[in-house]
ZAMARGU-4260 file (C-alpha; in steps of 0.2 Angstrom, whole numbers, plus 5000, padded with zeros to 4 digits):
<rodrens>
0) 4884/5021/4937 | 4873/5035/4929 | 4872/5052/4938 | 4853/5049/4938 | 4856/5036/4952
5) 4865/5050/4962 | 4849/5060/4960 | 4838/5046/4966 | 4849/5043/4982 | 4850/5061/4987
10) 4831/5063/4986 | 4828/5047/4995 | 4839/5054/5009 | 4829/5071/5009 | 4813/5062/5010
15) 4807/5061/4992 | 4803/5046/4981 | 4807/5050/4963 | 4811/5039/4948 | 4829/5043/4942
20) 4826/5040/4923 | 4813/5054/4923 | 4823/5067/4933 | 4824/5084/4924 | 4837/5097/4924
25) 4827/5107/4937 | 4828/5092/4949 | 4847/5091/4946 | 4849/5109/4952 | 4838/5106/4967
30) 4850/5091/4971 | 4865/5102/4970 | 4857/5114/4982 | 4853/5099/4994 | 4871/5094/4994
35) 4877/5112/4997 | 4865/5113/5012 | 4872/5096/5019 | 4890/5103/5018 | 4884/5119/5027
40) 4879/5108/5042 | 4896/5101/5044 | 4906/5117/5043 | 4904/5117/5062 | 4912/5099/5063
45) 4896/5091/5058 | 4882/5098/5070 | 4867/5091/5060 | 4873/5074/5054 | 4857/5064/5053
50) 4861/5051/5039 | 4872/5061/5027 | 4889/5061/5035 | 4898/5051/5020 | 4896/5067/5009
55) 4904/5079/5021 | 4921/5087/5019 | 4929/5078/5034 | 4934/5061/5040 | 4920/5059/5052
60) 4912/5045/5062 | 4895/5047/5070 | 4888/5037/5085 | 4870/5037/5090 | 4865/5037/5108
65) 4851/5024/5106 | 4862/5012/5097 | 4876/5014/5110 | 4864/5010/5124 | 4859/4993/5115
70) 4878/4989/5115 | 4879/4992/5134 | 4890/5007/5132 | 4888/5018/5148 | 4898/5034/5146
75) 4906/5046/5133 | 4923/5038/5137 | 4917/5021/5132 | 4909/5027/5116 | 4925/5036/5110
80) 4935/5020/5112 | 4924/5013/5097 | 4931/5027/5085 | 4944/5021/5072 | 4961/5028/5076
85) 4957/5034/5094 | 4967/5027/5109 | 4967/5034/5127 | 4981/5040/5139 | 4982/5046/5156
90) 4993/5056/5168 | 4998/5056/5187 | 4981/5063/5192 | 4972/5050/5181 | 4965/5064/5170
95) 4962/5053/5154 | 4962/5060/5137 | 4959/5053/5119 | 4973/5051/5108 | 4969/5053/5089
100) 4981/5045/5077 | 4996/5044/5089 | 4997/5063/5090 | 5008/5068/5105 | 5001/5056/5119
105) 5011/5067/5131 | 5000/5082/5130 | 4982/5087/5133 | 4973/5098/5121 | 4976/5089/5105
110) 4957/5086/5104 | 4943/5099/5107 | 4927/5093/5115 | 4911/5103/5112 | 4895/5100/5121
115) 4880/5107/5112 | 4892/5119/5104 | 4901/5125/5119 | 4919/5122/5121 | 4922/5111/5136
120) 4941/5110/5137 | 4947/5117/5153 | 4960/5131/5154 | 4972/5123/5166 | 4977/5107/5157
125) 4967/5109/5141 | 4958/5093/5145 | 4940/5087/5149 | 4942/5072/5161 | 4926/5076/5170
130) 4915/5076/5154 | 4921/5058/5150 | 4909/5052/5163 | 4894/5059/5155 | 4880/5045/5153
135) 4875/5039/5136 | 4857/5041/5141 | 4859/5060/5140 | 4868/5060/5123 | 4858/5060/5107
140) 4873/5059/5095 | 4892/5060/5096 | 4901/5067/5080 | 4920/5064/5079 | 4931/5072/5066
145) 4948/5065/5064 | 4961/5077/5058 | 4963/5096/5061 | 4948/5102/5050 | 4950/5120/5057
150) 4933/5126/5062 | 4925/5142/5057 | 4918/5147/5074 | 4934/5153/5082 | 4940/5136/5089
155) 4955/5127/5081 | 4955/5108/5082 | 4972/5101/5081 | 4971/5082/5080 | 4952/5081/5080
160) 4936/5087/5087 | 4922/5079/5097 | 4904/5086/5096 | 4892/5079/5109 | 4874/5083/5105
165) 4862/5081/5119 | 4843/5079/5118 | 4842/5098/5119 | 4843/5097/5100 | 4825/5091/5101
170) 4820/5105/5112 | 4802/5108/5112 | 4798/5090/5109 | 4794/5078/5124 | 4811/5071/5130
175) 4808/5065/5147 | 4818/5051/5155 | 4825/5045/5171 | 4839/5032/5173 | 4849/5023/5186
180) 4865/5012/5186 | 4874/5001/5199 | 4890/4991/5196 | 4907/4986/5201 | 4918/4997/5213
185) 4902/5002/5222 | 4897/5012/5207 | 4880/5021/5208 | 4873/5033/5195 | 4857/5042/5192
190) 4851/5055/5180 | 4837/5063/5169 | 4833/5073/5154 | 4817/5083/5152 | 4810/5096/5139
195) 4794/5106/5137 | 4787/5120/5127 | 4776/5134/5133 | 4772/5146/5119 | 4788/5153/5111
200) 4798/5147/5126 | 4806/5130/5124 | 4815/5122/5138 | 4827/5108/5141 | 4837/5102/5156
205) 4847/5086/5160 | 4858/5080/5174 | 4867/5066/5183 | 4876/5060/5198 | 4890/5047/5198
210) 4900/5040/5212 | 4912/5025/5214 | 4925/5018/5226 | 4938/5012/5214 | 4956/5008/5219
215) 4969/4999/5209 | 4986/4992/5214 | 5000/5003/5207 | 5019/5005/5210 | 5033/5006/5213
220) 5031/5025/5213 | 5044/5039/5209 | 5050/5043/5226 | 5067/5036/5221 | 5069/5049/5208
225) 5071/5062/5220 | 5090/5062/5223 | 5102/5077/5228 | 5119/5070/5229 | 5127/5086/5235
230) 5117/5084/5251 | 5118/5065/5252 | 5099/5064/5249 | 5092/5048/5241 | 5074/5044/5244
235) 5075/5027/5235 | 5071/5017/5251 | 5054/5027/5252 | 5048/5020/5236 | 5032/5011/5238
240) 5018/5001/5230 | 5000/5000/5235 | 4982/5004/5231 | 4980/5020/5220 | 4965/5030/5226
245) 4954/5032/5210 | 4937/5036/5218 | 4926/5047/5208 | 4912/5059/5213 | 4905/5069/5198
250) 4889/5077/5194 | 4882/5089/5181 | 4867/5100/5177 | 4863/5106/5160 | 4850/5119/5154
255) 4845/5127/5138 | 4831/5140/5135 | 4826/5145/5117 | 4815/5161/5114 | 4813/5166/5096
260) 4830/5169/5090 | 4838/5169/5107 | 4847/5154/5115 | 4853/5153/5133 | 4864/5138/5137
265) 4872/5133/5154 | 4881/5117/5160 | 4890/5114/5177 | 4900/5099/5180 | 4908/5095/5197
270) 4922/5083/5197 | 4931/5075/5212 | 4944/5061/5209 | 4956/5052/5220 | 4974/5059/5219
275) 4978/5043/5209 | 4997/5042/5207 | 5001/5058/5216 | 5004/5075/5207 | 5023/5073/5210
280) 5023/5054/5206 | 5022/5047/5224 | 5008/5036/5230 | 4995/5047/5240 | 4984/5043/5254
285) 4967/5035/5252 | 4957/5050/5255 | 4967/5063/5245 | 4958/5071/5231 | 4960/5082/5215
290) 4945/5092/5210 | 4942/5100/5193 | 4925/5108/5191 | 4919/5116/5175 | 4905/5129/5172
295) 4899/5135/5155 | 4887/5149/5151 | 4882/5156/5134 | 4869/5168/5127 | 4867/5167/5108
300) 4856/5176/5095 | 4853/5168/5078 | 4843/5177/5065 | 4840/5176/5046 | 4838/5191/5035
305) 4834/5184/5017 | 4851/5176/5011 | 4860/5182/5026 | 4861/5173/5043 | 4869/5182/5058
310) 4875/5172/5073 | 4881/5182/5089 | 4887/5173/5105 | 4894/5179/5121 | 4899/5167/5135
315) 4910/5163/5150 | 4919/5148/5156 | 4925/5144/5174 | 4936/5130/5179 | 4948/5125/5193
320) 4962/5113/5198 | 4964/5110/5216 | 4973/5096/5226 | 4974/5092/5244 | 4985/5078/5247
325) 5001/5070/5255 | 5014/5073/5241 | 5028/5063/5249 | 5029/5050/5262 | 5036/5050/5280
330) 5054/5052/5281 | 5056/5061/5264 | 5070/5073/5262 | 5072/5089/5252 | 5084/5104/5251
335) 5078/5117/5263 | 5069/5132/5255 | 5080/5146/5263 | 5097/5137/5260 | 5095/5124/5247
340) 5114/5122/5244 | 5119/5118/5262 | 5104/5112/5272 | 5092/5098/5270 | 5075/5095/5278
345) 5067/5079/5284 | 5048/5078/5283 | 5045/5066/5298 | 5026/5065/5295 | 5027/5067/5276
350) 5026/5082/5265 | 5008/5089/5263 | 5001/5102/5251 | 4985/5112/5247 | 4986/5119/5229
355) 4972/5128/5220 | 4972/5138/5203 | 4955/5145/5197 | 4953/5151/5179 | 4939/5161/5170
360) 4937/5164/5152 | 4926/5176/5142 | 4922/5176/5124 | 4912/5185/5111 | 4909/5180/5093
365) 4900/5186/5078 | 4898/5176/5061 | 4889/5181/5046 | 4883/5167/5033 | 4878/5173/5015
370) 4870/5162/5002 | 4865/5175/4990 | 4878/5170/4977 | 4874/5155/4966 | 4883/5139/4971
375) 4892/5148/4986 | 4890/5149/5005 | 4901/5162/5012 | 4905/5163/5031 | 4915/5177/5039
380) 4917/5182/5057 | 4928/5184/5072 | 4930/5177/5090 | 4938/5187/5104 | 4942/5179/5121
385) 4952/5182/5137 | 4958/5168/5149 | 4965/5173/5166 | 4969/5166/5183 | 4960/5175/5197
390) 4965/5164/5212 | 4980/5154/5217 | 4983/5145/5234 | 4999/5137/5239 | 5000/5129/5256
395) 5013/5116/5261 | 5022/5108/5275 | 5036/5121/5281 | 5050/5119/5269 | 5063/5124/5282
400) 5057/5114/5297 | 5048/5100/5290 | 5033/5102/5302 | 5017/5112/5301 | 5009/5121/5287
405) 5014/5137/5279 | 5005/5148/5266 | 5018/5151/5252 | 5005/5159/5240 | 5014/5175/5240
410) 5032/5169/5242 | 5033/5152/5233 | 5017/5149/5223 | 5015/5133/5213 | 5007/5144/5199
415) 5008/5161/5191 | 4993/5171/5199 | 4994/5184/5185 | 4992/5172/5170 | 4982/5179/5156
420) 4980/5177/5138 | 4970/5187/5125 | 4965/5180/5109 | 4958/5187/5093 | 4953/5175/5078
425) 4946/5180/5061 | 4938/5167/5050 | 4933/5166/5032 | 4926/5151/5023 | 4917/5147/5006
430) 4908/5132/5001 | 4905/5130/4983 | 4898/5118/4970 | 4907/5114/4954 | 4895/5106/4942
435) 4884/5092/4950 | 4897/5081/4957 | 4911/5091/4965 | 4909/5101/4981 | 4924/5112/4988
440) 4926/5119/5005 | 4940/5131/5008 | 4944/5144/5021 | 4957/5151/5033 | 4957/5155/5052
445) 4969/5169/5057 | 4973/5170/5076 | 4984/5181/5087 | 4986/5179/5105 | 4995/5190/5118
450) 5008/5177/5120 | 5012/5171/5103 | 5015/5177/5085 | 5000/5177/5072 | 4995/5159/5066
455) 4988/5156/5049 | 4977/5140/5048 | 4971/5137/5030 | 4961/5121/5024 | 4953/5115/5008
460) 4942/5100/5006 | 4936/5092/4990 | 4921/5079/4989 | 4918/5071/4973 | 4904/5059/4970
465) 4907/5048/4955 | 4891/5039/4956 | 4877/5036/4969 | 4888/5023/4978 | 4906/5030/4978
470) 4912/5046/4986 | 4930/5052/4986 | 4938/5065/4997 | 4954/5075/4997 | 4958/5086/5012
475) 4973/5098/5017 | 4972/5107/5033 | 4984/5117/5044 | 4981/5120/5062 | 4989/5124/5079
480) 4988/5120/5097 | 4991/5134/5110 | 5001/5128/5126 | 4990/5125/5141 | 4991/5135/5157
485) 5000/5120/5165 | 5013/5120/5152 | 5015/5139/5153 | 5013/5145/5170 | 5018/5131/5183
490) 5031/5137/5195 | 5041/5129/5209 | 5038/5111/5205 | 5052/5099/5202 | 5040/5087/5193
495) 5034/5099/5180 | 5041/5116/5176 | 5031/5129/5166 | 5039/5139/5151 | 5031/5155/5145
500) 5043/5154/5130 | 5033/5139/5122 | 5027/5141/5104 | 5011/5133/5098 | 5012/5116/5091
505) 5008/5115/5073 | 5002/5102/5061 | 5000/5100/5042 | 4987/5086/5038 | 4985/5078/5021
510) 4970/5065/5020 | 4963/5055/5006 | 4947/5044/5008 | 4935/5034/4998 | 4918/5028/5003
515) 4909/5014/4995 | 4890/5014/4999 | 4880/4998/4998 | 4861/4995/5000 | 4853/5004/5015
520) 4866/5011/5028 | 4879/4998/5024 | 4896/5006/5018 | 4915/5003/5018 | 4927/5018/5021
525) 4946/5018/5018 | 4957/5033/5022 | 4975/5037/5022 | 4983/5052/5031 | 5000/5060/5033
530) 5003/5072/5047 | 5018/5084/5049 | 5019/5090/5067 | 5031/5103/5072 | 5036/5110/5089
535) 5028/5096/5099 | 5027/5100/5118 | 5033/5088/5132 | 5043/5087/5148 | 5053/5071/5145
540) 5069/5078/5150 | 5080/5078/5166 | 5073/5095/5172 | 5055/5091/5168 | 5053/5108/5160
545) 5040/5109/5146 | 5049/5112/5129 | 5045/5112/5111 | 5056/5097/5109 | 5053/5088/5092
550) 5045/5087/5075 | 5036/5071/5070 | 5030/5064/5054 | 5015/5052/5056 | 5006/5042/5043
555) 4993/5028/5043 | 4977/5022/5037 | 4960/5018/5044 | 4947/5005/5037 | 4929/5004/5043
560) 4914/4995/5038 | 4896/4995/5044 | 4885/4981/5037 | 4871/4969/5041 | 4875/4950/5041
565) 4856/4946/5043 | 4841/4956/5044 | 4842/4956/5063 | 4859/4962/5066 | 4872/4976/5063
570) 4891/4974/5063 | 4903/4989/5064 | 4922/4986/5063 | 4937/4996/5060 | 4956/4994/5059
575) 4969/5008/5061 | 4987/5008/5058 | 4999/5022/5062 | 5018/5024/5061 | 5031/5038/5060
580) 5046/5045/5068 | 5053/5061/5075 | 5067/5072/5067 | 5080/5062/5076 | 5073/5046/5067
585) 5066/5039/5084 | 5050/5029/5082 | 5034/5036/5089 | 5033/5033/5108 | 5018/5027/5118
590) 5008/5025/5102 | 5000/5008/5097 | 5003/5005/5079 | 4988/4993/5077 | 4970/4996/5083
595) 4956/4984/5079 | 4938/4987/5085 | 4922/4979/5082 | 4904/4980/5089 | 4890/4968/5085
600) 4872/4970/5089 | 4859/4956/5087 | 4840/4958/5089 | 4832/4942/5095 | 4815/4951/5095
605) 4810/4969/5095 | 4811/4969/5114 | 4827/4959/5116 | 4844/4962/5110 | 4862/4957/5113
610) 4878/4967/5110 | 4897/4964/5111 | 4912/4975/5109 | 4929/4969/5105 | 4945/4979/5105
615) 4963/4976/5102 | 4977/4988/5106 | 4994/4985/5100 | 5010/4987/5110 | 5018/5004/5113
620) 5037/5007/5112 | 5045/5019/5124 | 5055/5035/5122 | 5073/5034/5117 | 5080/5036/5135
625) 5067/5025/5143 | 5074/5007/5145 | 5058/4999/5151 | 5050/4985/5140 | 5036/4990/5128
630) 5019/4993/5135 | 5010/4977/5131 | 4996/4974/5119 | 4979/4969/5125 | 4962/4962/5119
635) 4946/4965/5128 | 4928/4959/5125 | 4912/4967/5132 | 4895/4959/5132 | 4878/4966/5135
640) 4860/4960/5136 | 4845/4972/5135 | 4826/4971/5137 | 4816/4986/5131 | 4797/4986/5134
645) 4790/4995/5119 | 4773/5000/5126 | 4779/5006/5143 | 4796/5013/5137 | 4805/5004/5150
650) 4822/4996/5148 | 4834/4985/5158 | 4852/4982/5152 | 4865/4971/5160 | 4883/4972/5154
655) 4900/4964/5158 | 4916/4974/5153 | 4933/4966/5150 | 4925/4949/5151 | 4941/4939/5151
660) 4949/4951/5164 | 4963/4956/5153 | 4978/4966/5160 | 4975/4984/5153 | 4988/4997/5156
665) 4991/5015/5150 | 5009/5021/5148 | 5017/5030/5163 | 5029/5044/5159 | 5048/5041/5161
670) 5055/5043/5178 | 5038/5041/5187 | 5030/5024/5190 | 5041/5009/5186 | 5026/5000/5180
675) 5012/5008/5169 | 4995/5014/5175 | 4983/5000/5178 | 4965/5001/5171 | 4949/4991/5175
680) 4948/4972/5175 | 4932/4963/5174 | 4917/4974/5179 | 4898/4973/5179 | 4885/4986/5177
685) 4866/4985/5178 | 4856/5000/5170 | 4837/5003/5171 | 4829/5017/5161 | 4811/5024/5160
690) 4804/5036/5147 | 4789/5047/5149
</rodrens>
């Protein structure tokens, strides 16, 4: 294919209609500039994707909110399950997290979530469980980068990053909508988006409320794991099964104000969830709850001075973990607090606890982007942050008498009240064009925290366009994940023991990809990857202490295709394979080697469409010391039917998830629940939406 065809394609993508055979050298130079501008958009993990993501120096997938609605996708969580190489895991609190390419399913924080550019991972567990309920009707686009791809705005992504772009991106344009949903588990959801412009002031807001009454049968629980032979304590007879409380109440309100070069963003998310499987692995009561709210604030200034762009941000984040629950059943026995070697305590009415840890983070960043050197775009800057705990509460049943509640906040806290971490990161990056076909992105992040040594995270990406239809990518990146607050600072808890001597996890990632573009938006992409992970963190040991336990080598491939079979449909399908071992030659644990996914959308008329989503998740082996059978494979099918009144902008969508009522479980950690954590069976959902 002649290079003139490349020129034609790129100018079509940028809105021009040109004849390739008559393109001049001037047009070729403009084409190179267009490619450079496109690469610039993706140095922030692809914040302005539109239609050009195949050309970007990352392994990236982009999901559009409007398309997801037609498929019956309801939440951010459901959307992420469509991404190649992405699986899900959960913990005793049912705080779910996406797992990219099998990377350490025992830890949170492998993936970073950004909502309109603001980091949403909480400080306590480094997760974002509450944001997974975000309705698709509020989301314009989801951009997922698989692989580290270290970012240049002071945030390191270890296994991948998720960028959620709301309709605040269209701020100033009329985006006014309300929606409501009802479905299984007494699920009720309502929400809205709204934007307007008044002179130089541009305003956007959105929000939602979600509640359900979900419970699922689980057990036997881990009461039998609490044995103290010296005191003849064996709680095995207290092991029980029953309905795990998984009820959820969550709500959020977002706000963005633009005035000239200034941008103010705020997002608050309340999240209350049933205590699930008990924070110590024992089935809680029906009305026990865990709460993990999150509040984000950011003020930014973005101004251009010729070839120089200055971006300054200052922000704050508040998040919390609080639990009020029965932690052990009636009759439970433990060594006494004052004389643990000789005295045991029987909790006749059960062991109860109130635990709370509140965190706050402050950050300031400044980045300069300079494009005054031909064929180069240089970015340099820094990000400073402080994370700290400012409130801890520990109230439990009396540890010496077994009755009444005692405030142990000062004497026997569950968490370090003085936890603090200061971080300074410096970033340097250059995008350059070599000729008309090769683009190179290279740079480094240098980070120092008050708890760890200096970390150096370099990366380099090459994008080569052999012709207008075929694109090759070669990527190397190094990144790290700092331990979470839970891993570092948890105290006085037999189920999880913090360790301030933890080192960051690190990864070296090598990726190769080829993209074959066909007519229109049809394409086929194949990529292979090799990941060298070091100092992986987990607590799969007899003491349940968080340790840097192992190194793992992970390799695999991902295939994905997007195509039309007829003029009225769209098929998107992917297959992912992952394998590897640790430094003791043990196979990857709790990782599905095979993932296959497909979505198919068919338009009967402009008003009516049907969609289906199919997913296969392969079986998962256990850790070396876990003698249980493998977590079984499963296959699910979802269907949806949607009517959209074009003139009145009114839509109704009915969907059925897990149509065949397949048994879906996520792996439980060793020495917790004998069986794995159950997930939803067949469910129903009705959605109505109105735009103004």
